[in-house]
C-alpha positions as CSV (number, residue, x, y, z in Angstrom):
1,M,38.3,-55.1,-7.7
2,S,36.6,-54.8,-4.3
3,T,36.7,-51.6,-2.2
4,K,36.7,-51.6,1.6
5,S,33.7,-49.9,3.2
6,I,34.2,-46.9,5.5
7,R,32.8,-47.9,8.9
8,I,30.9,-44.9,10.4
9,L,29.7,-44.1,13.9
10,L,27.0,-41.4,14.1
11,V,26.5,-39.5,17.4
12,D,23.8,-36.8,17.6
13,D,21.0,-36.2,20.1
14,H,18.5,-35.5,17.4
15,A,17.0,-38.7,16.1
16,L,15.6,-37.1,12.9
17,F,19.0,-35.7,12.0
18,R,20.7,-39.1,12.6
19,Q,18.1,-40.8,10.5
20,G,18.5,-38.3,7.6
21,L,22.3,-38.5,7.7
22,K,22.2,-42.3,7.8
23,F,19.9,-42.3,4.8
24,L,22.3,-40.0,2.9
25,L,25.3,-42.1,3.8
26,H,23.6,-45.4,2.8
27,S,23.2,-44.0,-0.7
28,Q,27.0,-44.3,-1.1
29,P,28.1,-47.9,-1.5
30,S,31.4,-47.4,0.2
31,Y,29.9,-46.1,3.5
32,Q,28.6,-48.4,6.2
33,V,26.9,-46.9,9.3
34,L,27.7,-49.5,12.0
35,A,26.1,-47.6,14.9
36,E,24.1,-44.5,15.7
37,L,24.0,-43.1,19.2
38,G,21.9,-40.4,20.8
39,S,24.0,-39.7,23.9
40,L,27.6,-39.2,24.8
41,D,27.5,-41.8,27.6
42,Q,27.0,-44.5,24.9
43,V,30.1,-43.5,22.9
44,L,33.0,-44.9,24.9
45,P,31.5,-48.3,25.4
46,C,30.7,-48.5,21.7
47,L,34.3,-47.4,20.8
48,Q,35.7,-50.1,23.0
49,E,33.5,-52.8,21.4
50,Q,33.9,-51.9,17.7
51,S,36.4,-50.1,15.5
52,F,35.3,-47.3,13.2
53,D,37.0,-45.4,10.4
54,L,35.0,-42.3,10.9
55,M,32.9,-40.8,13.7
56,I,30.4,-38.0,13.0
57,L,29.9,-36.3,16.3
58,D,27.6,-33.5,17.3
59,Y,30.0,-31.3,19.3
60,H,27.2,-29.5,21.2
61,M,25.4,-32.4,22.9
62,P,23.1,-31.4,25.9
63,V,24.8,-33.7,28.5
64,G,28.4,-34.5,28.7
65,E,31.6,-33.3,27.1
66,S,32.3,-34.0,23.4
67,S,35.8,-32.9,24.0
68,A,36.4,-35.9,26.3
69,I,35.4,-38.2,23.5
70,L,37.7,-36.5,21.1
71,A,40.6,-36.8,23.7
72,Y,39.9,-40.5,23.9
73,C,40.0,-40.9,20.2
74,K,43.4,-39.2,20.0
75,Q,45.0,-42.0,22.1
């Protein structure tokens, strides 16, 4: 019986935090981190190119509006 991987997008401006979270997620066989981004301006193009099951988003990024990304995802 095969299980489908959960495809994850990580978005956080702190590279060390992203790296640690990615390491933690890779310890679970059902999680697959497809992309990790350090700025909000990278998110929309990435969402338009790939599909993800889960996005882990730092809501308090220094530049941009995380709420705009969330509004896009609700569409």
